[in-house]
GUMAR-622203 format. One record per residue: y, z, x of N, C-alpha, C in turn; residue in one letter. Coordinates in pm, whole numbers, plus 50000, padded with zeros to 5 digits. Each point is the difference from the previous one (the first is absolute). Layout:
<recs>
YZXYZXYZXa;...
</recs>
This chain:
<recs>
598960731026072499074997750109499944985150033m;499694996850128500004986250045498654996750065f;499644987349996498774995550063500155000050151q;498875001450071499994999150145500034985150037n;501144995450049500254985850020500424997750144n;499054996150085500264998650143500554986250034s;501074999250080500534986950041499074992750095p;499125007450068499094993850096498884992749927w;499435006349898498974993349922500584988549920l;501265001049963500664989549923500034986850077h;500015000850133500094988050082498644994150039q;498925006949970498694995150041499664986949930l;499344991250074499634987049946498675000749928k;499095008550049498715002449934499274987149965s;499964990850095499324987249977498535000650040t;499605010250077498615001150043499105004149882r;498804994349991499045005249903499525013850043p;499655008449906499515013450031498534999150039i;499695005150119498625000350047499485014349989d;499015002149918499385013249988498675000150072t;499455011850017498705001450066498914997449898l;499174989850024498954996349905498595002150055t;499925004050127498695002550062500165010050113e;498905005850043500035009150115500314991850126d;500835005550087500334992950123499895009350120i;499854993850118500035007250126501084993950088k;500695008550076501084995250086500155009450118t;500794995850097500265008950114500965011249961d;501084996249931501065009549965500354998449852v;500005011149929500445000049860501275008349990a;501054994149944501305006649988500275002449852i;500335012449965500295003549862501515001249983v;500564991449915501435000349973500704987550052g;500514991649909500624987350040501515000649980a;500625010450054501455000650010500424996250140g;501185004350042500514996350132499075005050110i;499445012149986499135005450104498694992550009a;499364997549885498714993350001500084985650047g;501024992749956500114986050038500404998750147v;500915008550047500374999550141498835004350090m;499235009849956498825004050077499014988550006t;499824993149889499134988249998500514989550099s;501314997649998500594989850089499705003150146y;500255012350042499845003350142498535000050042f;499105004349912498584999550034499544985550013i;500444991549908499584986050003500584992550119l;501245003250037500634992650110499665005650137t;499525012550008499785006350130498545003750027r;499144997449904498585002350022499224988349939t;498685000350013499164989849938499285005449878d;500455011249945499325006749890500234992949867k;499025001549912500164995849861500655011349922q;500864996449905500775009949924499864997249851v;499725010549923500054999449854501105009449954a;500954994749925501135007849949499785002649852l;499925012749963499645004149864501215006449933i;500334995449881501175005149928499615002949855e;500365012149955499675003949863500774992449895g;501234995850034500814992349906500244986050052g;501284996450016500384987350059500675002650135r;499934990250088500665001050130501475003649981v;500455010350073501425004150007500545006249872a;499165002849901500505005349874500035015349995h;499595006650109500055014550003501315005050058g;499905009150099501215005850060500874989250065a;499384989750057500784989450066500884992649901t;499564998849877500814993349898500975009149930g;500005012850038500875009849933500715008950102h;500414994050113500685007950103501494996450004n;500685004450106501444997550010500324987050073a;498994993850061500224987250067500785001050129g;499995011850063500745001850124499084999550122q;500524994650108499355000850130500735010650081l;499305010750032500605011350072498985005350100v;500365000050127499075005050103500305014650029s;499745008349900500335014250011498885008549942e;500095012950026499155009849936500865007949902f;499385004849893500755008849910499835014550043e;500075001950131500055013250061500954999050117r;500695010850030500885000150115499184998250128e;500534992150091499294997650125499735013050073f;500975009249998499805012650074498865008349940h;499754998549868498895007549941498664993850041s;499984986850016498784993450049499745004050145i;501065000950079499875004450140499445014150005v;500505008649913499565013950000498505001049970q;499524991149912498595000649961499084992950099e;500454988650053499104991650079500404998950148y;501185004750035500484998450136500854987450014g;500905000150099500964989150016499314986750031l;499015000250085499374987550042499354992749883r;499225007149921499324993549888500974996349889k;501015008249978501004996749898500764987450039a;500364998950128500714988150048499114987749992a;498755001650036499054988949992499914994849856q;499925009049904499904996049860501284993149952a;501145005050044501284993849964500044985550050e;499604997950122500014986550057498984991049930e;498865005849962498984992049933500474995149863q;500645008749924500514995849870501124989750017v;500855002050099501064990150025499414986450040r;498825000150063499394987450041499634991249882s;499965005949880499664992249881501064989449970a;501225001750050501004989349984499524987250067w;499405001250117499474988350069498744994949932l;499195009249947498764996049935500274991949874l;500985004149921500274992449877500564986250033i;500764999050109500464986950045498814991350042d;499035006450067498794992750042499264994549878e;499855008349897499304995849879500724988249935v;501325001049989500784989249940499824987050077y;500035001050132499914987950082498614993949993e;498975008150013498624994750004499594994449864k;500345007249892499604995749866501014990749935a;501124997550071501064991249948500435004449859k;500295013049988500385005749871501414995849961l;500204998449871501324996049948500655010849915t;499315011149976500605011049923501275004750068t;501155000049930501265003950064499945014150056p;500525001850122500105013150063501345000950070m;500715010949979501295002150064499915012150091s;500564999050121500135011550089501455001450040t;500435012350021501425002750023500155014450046f;501215003950033500295014050030500505006749872m;499245009849953500415007749883500615013150043g;500375008349903500675012650032499495011449912y;499995011850061499665012349929501235008950004v;500425004849883501195008449992499655014649982g;500815008750063499765014449993501275007149953y;499775010449918501135007449944500225013450067a;499115004150090500155013050066499804998650151t;500715008050076499874999850145498625004950042i;499385008649916498665005150032498984988750007e;500094990649905499074988750002500254991050121r;501254998550038500334991850116499435006450127v;500085013150008499455006950117498494998350009l;499334999249884498564997350001499724986650066e;500804989949967499804986650058500325000150150e;500995007750040500315000950142498875006950077m;499405009849936498855006750061498854990150019r;499784991549898498984989650011500324990550116n;501274995850007500414990550104499805005850140n;500315012850015499855006450131498554999250048a;499065002349908498594999450036499564985650027l;500504990649921499634986050022500504995050135m;501225003550032500554996050130499195006150113i;499605012649982499165006650100498694992450020q;499504994149890498734992650006500204985450038a;501254995850019500274986250039500004990249885g;500215004949877500034991349882501464996749966i;500334987449978501374996449960500365006749867p;501235004349988500455006649877501094991649934v;500155002249873501024992949924501315008050000y;501154993049992501295007050010500305008949880p;500675011150028500475009349897501524999549999i;500574998349883501464999849984500425012149919y;501005007350051500505012049933501484998149970v;500405003849878501394998249958500935009250077a;501194995250029500975008250073500475011949919d;499774999849868500375011249914498825009049965t;498884997950068498775007349967500185015150021c;499775008149896500045014550017498925004550099p;500385008250096499035004850098499814990650116g;500854989950012499884990550110500055007250135l;500855010350009500155007250126498855009650029d;499075001349905498855009050022498784992650054t;500094986750013498864992550053499795003950146i;498795004250036499755004550138500344989250103p;500565003850111500384990450105498834991450048p;498765005249991498854992250048499764987649916i;500594999649879499834988549912501164990150011y;500935002550090501234992150002499764985050018r;498974996450072499754985850024499204993449887d;499675007849897499134994849895500774994649880f;501315001049997500754995749882501374994650040y;500584992649905501334994550018500875004349884t;501195005050029500935004149895500834987849957v;500014997349870500754988749946500775004649876i;500974992449953500745003949879499075001849880p;500335009749917499185002749881499894987649912h;501054992449992499994987949918498954990050049s;499754999950130498984990950055498595004649961d;499815013249996498715005449955499734995349857i;500995001449914499844996349860499784984949986l;500664992450085499824985549995498574996150039s;499465006350104498624997250041499015003149888l;500285010649926499105004649894500294993649866l;501014991549993500404993249877500245010149888e;500765010450031500275010349902501455004550010t;500475006149893501315006649999499855015049982e;498785004750008499715014249985500265007050134d;501055007750006500465005850126499145011350053t;498975004049927499135010750051499224995550124q;499824986950017499204995050113500864999650126y;499565007550100500825001950121499344994550126i;498844993649984499324994350117499034989249954a;499674991150090499064989249969499194996650125a;498764996449979499144995350108499634985549970i;500094991650101499614986149988498554998550043s;499174993949915498584998250032499554986049960t;498974995050067499444987149964499205001449872k;500294991349904499325000249872499734985749956k;499264998849893499724986949946499625000849854g;499934988349936499594999149860499014988649986c;498955002249923499024989549971499295003549870v;499644990049925499135002049885498585001150053n;499525012350019498695002150060498884994049918g;500145000049868498964994449914499904984950021a;501144993250006500014985650023499474996750139l;500365008150098499494998350137498495001250003l;499475010249934498555002349998499284988849926v;500584995549889499384989049926499914987450085e;501104996950072500004988150084499045001350118e;499985011850063499125002150114498534999549958l;499695005149882498634999449949499554985549986t;500884991749947499674985849987499734993650135g;500805003850101499794994850135498645004250055y;499635012649982498725004950052498834993149931l;500094998049870498924993449928499834985650047l;501114993250027499944986050042499574998550145a;500405009650085499794998750144498675005550046t;499505010449933498805006850048498864999149900y;499774987949951498874997749909498715003350075k;499135007449933498765004150065500085013550067g;501245004550032500175013250062500785009649909r;500704994649902500845008549915499664997849854f;499755011149931499674999549859500865010049924q;500534995949886500845008549917499325002449867l;499965012649958499475003549868501035008649927a;500654994049900500985007249918499315005449875e;500705009049933499485006449879498575004950023q;499815005750118498715005550039500205014750032t;499695008549906500275014350014498875006950075h;500355006550109499035007750077499945014249942i;498795004649969499895013749946499285009550095h;499354994550105499345008950095499964993450137k;500235008350104499854995850139498855008150059v;498954993250042498835006750057499954996950149i;500015010350082500024998350145498685004250061l;499414991050079498845003050080500455001150146e;499055001050092500385001750140500664987650059k;499494988249967500484987750064500584989949902d;500085003349873500564990749903500435007649876f;500674993149911500445006249877499804990549884g;500015005549878499834991949879501115003649902v;500654989749950500985001749893499334996249869l;499965009149907499384997049871501084996849898e;499954987849945500894995949894499285001849867a;500554994649893499425002249869498614993749988e;499844987750055498724993249987499374996350133k;500824999150105499514995250128500425009450112n;499534996950121500315008650114500394991650120s;500725006350093500404993850126499485008850112i;499184994350088499505007250116500754995250123t;500485009450082500824996250116499785009650115a;500234995050122499925008550118501165009950004d;501154995549949501195008649993500624998749862r;500475011249948500735000349874501385005850028i;501044992749961501375004450028500735002249868i;500515012049982500775003149880501474997150027l;500544990549926501424996450010500675002049865c;499615010949934500565003449869501225008950019t;500605004349888501105009650011499505014250015n;498685001550008499425013350020499445005949873g;500164992949887499565005549871498944991349933f;499174993750082498964991549944499055008549914a;499584994149889499175007449906498524998150033k;499605005050115498594999150037499575012650070f;498705001550013499425011250072499444995050133h;500085008550101499474996650133498785008850027i;498864993750022498775007450031499614996850144k;500025010250085499684998250141498575004950026n;499084990750013498615003550025499715002750147n;501024998950085499795001550144500855011350059a;500445009349916500825010850053500605008649891g;501055007150035500655009249907500684992649885k;500275007449893500644994349882501414995150033d;500334988149955501324994050021500815000049869i;499314998949890500634997649870501125009949970d;499705012850010500975010249962501224999850091t;499784999850130501135000250093500854987549988s;499374988549976500774987649988500915000449879f;499465003849887500774999549876501055011149992h;499895009950085501015010650002501044997950109q;499814989750081500854998050117501314992949969n;500104993549883501184992249968500655005349873v;501315002350007500775004349884500624987749933k;500205001349869500554988849926501435002249957g;500804989450009501375000549955500344986649935s;500695000549888500434987849933501464997550035v;500284988450059501364996250034500574990749894g;501295001549969500664992349895501094991350060y;500064987449955500934990250055500584991449888m;501164994450025500624991049904500654988450073s;500244989149928500634988450063500874992249903g;501114995150049500864991349919500444988250085y;500494989649935500394987750068501514998850010l;500464994250109501424997050016500124986550071e;501214995250014500224987350069499505000650144e;499604988550051499494999150136501194998750096l;500775010850013501234999150079500135011050106n;498925007450024500035010250106498694999250077r;500015003750129498794998950082498995010949966p;498744998050038498975010349977500355012950074p;499595011049941500225013050065499035010249942t;499905011450067499255011549951500775012550040a;500315008249903500815011950022499285012149940l;500115011350067499435012549950501075010850006a;499925009749909501045010149988499385013949982y;500305008950095499625014049987501175007149933f;499875002049869501075004949914500105015250010d;501185005150030500215014450016499685007549872n;500364994349887499755006649873498515001649973e;499244989450030498565000749980499365010250093q;500495000650125499455009450097500265014449955i;501195002649947500335013549956499155004149880q;499674990249916499165003149884498575003250041k;499594994850114498615001050040499214988849935g;498794998350041499214988849953498545004449996h;499655007449896498655005749992498924989449996a;500404987649962499014989449986499674993650134e;500785002950105499784993550128498715004950063d;499264990750062498665003250049500045008950123v;500904997250095500025007550124501245008750013f;500685002449887501195008550000501104994350090h;499994986950020501084993450071501144997649902e;501244999050050501134997649909499814987249921p;500355000049871499854988049918501054989650034p;499744987749964500994989550021499814989049898y;501054992449978499954987949919500144988150094f;499594988349953500154988150083500384988149913y;500584990050064500404987749934499734988350093m;499434989249949499794988050079500594988049927t;500354989950079500514987549943499334988550074r;499444990649925499374988550062500054988149905r;499964987550055499964988249913498735000249917p;500104994949877498885000649907500054988049907y;498864993349988499904988949904499405005049871e;500604995849891499475004049869499754987249920i;499935000649870499634988449919500844987750036e;499354988449996500654987050023500604999250140k;499415007450094500444999750140501465003950018d;500525007849909501375005050013500015011350103e;500864998850099500055009950107501115010149975r;499655012650021500945011149986499785009450118h;500825010250007499665011850078499315009849906n;498905005650046499335010749927500405013250065l;500605008749921500375013450047498955009749950i;499315006450093498985010049964500485013850041c;499695009749917500375013850030498855009149962a;499865010850073498955009649970500215013050075g;499035008649992500095013050067499265010949926g;500155000749866499325010849928498494998850009p;499365011150029498545000650003499545012349924e;498824999149943499405011549930498595002050052i;499715011750052498645003250040499105000649877l;498804994750011499065000849890498735006750048i;499475008849916498835007950037498724991949994e;499964990049911498794992149982500334985250017q;500084995450125500354986050025499054990049934p;498775004249974499024990849943500374995749858h;500845007649932500354996349863501274991549996v;500634997850115501194991550003499624985549966y;500894993249930499784986049965501304992250015s;499904987950057501184991350008500464995849861h;499175002249901500404996549863500875010749936r;500135011650065500835010749944501444995349986d;500675004449896501384996249977500925006450104e;501134993950020500985005050097500825011149935f;500165011050072500685011849947501504997449982s;500495002849881501434998549974500825009650086e;499445011750027500685009850086500214994450140e;499004993050053500134994150133501014988650000m;500064992749891501004989549989501405005950012t;500225011149935501325006550005500325004950140k;499005005450071500255004950137500424988650092k;499274988949992500344988650085501344994249960i;500244999449870501274994949948501185008150053d;499875013249995501065008850049500234998150150q;498914998750074500124997750144500774987250029f;499604988949939500654987250027501485000249965l;500305005049883501404999949955500885009150085k;499415010850050500775009350082500134995350144k;498964993350050499904997750143500284985750043t;499394990349932500114986150046501254993549942h;500954996950086501314995549951499954986449931k;498934992150024499914986949937499245000349868h;499455011649963499225000949876500944999549880a;499614992849894500815000249877500125014249946p;501195003949968500215013849955499825001749850k;500204989349925499955001249854498774993449939d;499664988350048498934992349938498914997150101n;499295010450042498924998750097498694997949924l;499534987649999498804996549926498874996850096t;498905007249988498884998250092499094988849952y;499714990850091499034989349970498595005050024r;499855009850092498685005250034500055015350006f;498975006449948499795014450013498515001850031l;499685006550111498595001250034499725013050075w;498755003750002499565012050073498724996850072h;499685008150101498794997950077499465013050053g;498705000250024499335012050050499985000150151l;500565010350060500045001550145498955010250043l;499334996950111499035009450056500555006650124g;500135013149997500495007750115498835007850061y;499694997150125498935007250067500435014350028t;499035008350032500285014150023501015002150112k;499964991450101500895001450116501274991649989s;500054991049901501114990649994499854988750099g;498844998850062499714989650098498904991149945i;500164986950017499004990749949498645002750063r;498934998149924498645001150051499544986250044l;499684998550128499544987250054498845002950095i;498804996249962498895002050093498735004649932g;499115005550081498665003849956500005013449927f;499215001049896499725012749935499165008450098e;500485012050037499305008050101498565003649962p;499705001149871498665004149959499024988449992k;500514987850002499144988250002500874987750030n;499944994750123500884989150041499724986649932p;498954999349917499824987949919501204998349908v;500585011249957501174999849911501295000650082l;500954991549966501294999750070501135000149897m;501215003450048501165000849912501184992350058y;500764993849911501374995650029500785002849873n;500385012549983500605003949871501005011550017l;500755002149891501025010449995501384994050021g;500664995749892501294993250019501075009850049c;499925012749956500965010250043501444995549978n;500234991849897501364996149964500514987550071g;499424996350112500484988350077498784992350048v;499374992349911498664995350028499824986450063g;500954990749986499714986250036499764998450150i;500965003750083499844997950144498905008950060l;499905012849964498885008050052498634994449963p;499884994249880498714994449961499684987450079s;501034992550039499784988150083499535004250139i;500675009950059499505005150128498595005349984y;499745007149890498675005449976498934989249996g;500334988449941499054989049997499634995250138g;500994999150088499724995850137499145010450072k;500325012849982499245010650069498545000149951r;499814998149870498644999549947499234988550064i;500644988350013499344988450061499605002950144a;500875007050072499685003550138498785009250006q;499945009749909498865009149997498724992849959l;500114991249901498854992249956499454991450114i;500914995250084499634991350112499435007950118d;499955013249987499425008350105500985004350108g;501284997449980501005003950100500145015250004e;500055005450119500165014550016501495003350000k;500455006049894501425003249986500245014750030l;501175002750051500395013850024500145007349867e;499645012750000500135007849876501434999749950s;500155001249869501304997849937500215010249889s;501255001949961500305008749886499494993949871i;499664987150001499494993449881498515002549981f;499315005350101498555002149989499695009749888d;499094996449909499595009449894499425012850061p;500295011249936499535012950049498875005249912k;499145007950059498965006949924500535013849964d;500565001249880500625012649960499005011049975y;498714996349992498975010149977499385005050131d;500424993950113499395003750128500485013750046a;
</recs>
């Protein structure tokens, strides 16, 4: 067994003193959770409104899911676009797609305004497919996006692809046929099962380091309006008609608005004194999954990239652990990384295996890393990534993190229907960084009183 050793936490400077809650406080907005969602929500509220913000964290800033993720920037949903259209309609599905993509501009805005120095790479990555059926799913998505006026990413299909002649004529403009060797080159693999690839905009960033740096900026820039309380565990949320109270171990926070920016598994109870019970529905709305990742170092001689692989063998086996019964996939990223003594390398990260857990509240980042998961990732890398060492693959990092999947697979952003004092920006759904940044902006707009069009992100009253 191995320790949970995250490369993102390894880079943290941790020079800030820990500020805990030592007295009862009152504020305009209280945010629970100081990961990427909570800190970005704080940023947008502070920069776009005149509200006071208190950010409450049970542990240390960025040490939760943000410090134990895959470090990828991906403006996608972990659901097929056509399934979102079927549930919400084309107009709202397209609106949501564009909103999540807008987070690319938002993160640039944050970097520019806060003068952040945390390294971030953006590039065109690739997703590889081993079956024509999966490719047809992507073409179906593209057809709907084009109908809605959304730009689509190119699809490349190998000239030797089995079933190439069965692709419906209506999809002819959605793909380009290229030599099979070019497909493998794009995917950096020699595994000939992959017969198609999609090019998509992707990025890499140490989200924990980004959050740590941005928190320092907010503390320095918004003195008097921004307060941080770490190692302050909230055990109860009490909601009245016009305000709410967060009860910690010794003190309390009273606020006009309370925003939950957790992974969905906060260990507290919600008592709504102004309406129907929220506690039960909230805690049953998010499923838990533990994702496993590994990382090793190599020479700094290749550019950053992010690659994903829908493996035919894995699809045939089925994937009972998958939350939405979507086909499983593995992924690999490469980005520059500084380690001890400022020595620069490329950090190669790989992941994909997830395990559903029935009781997310008992999960701990201190849990050891599963040797079985190490073997799965090891087999994937050696079989798929042509640059991976085949004989002496030694991992510098092995880590896992708790993912929160909402009931719909769509992030929750907005007011709790049973009491709008409570708001949400939560549910990573496997791809959390960019959606949480957009969520922070949307929350700020709502806090500022802006009337926004209804969205697929709006929390639902499942008891209504």
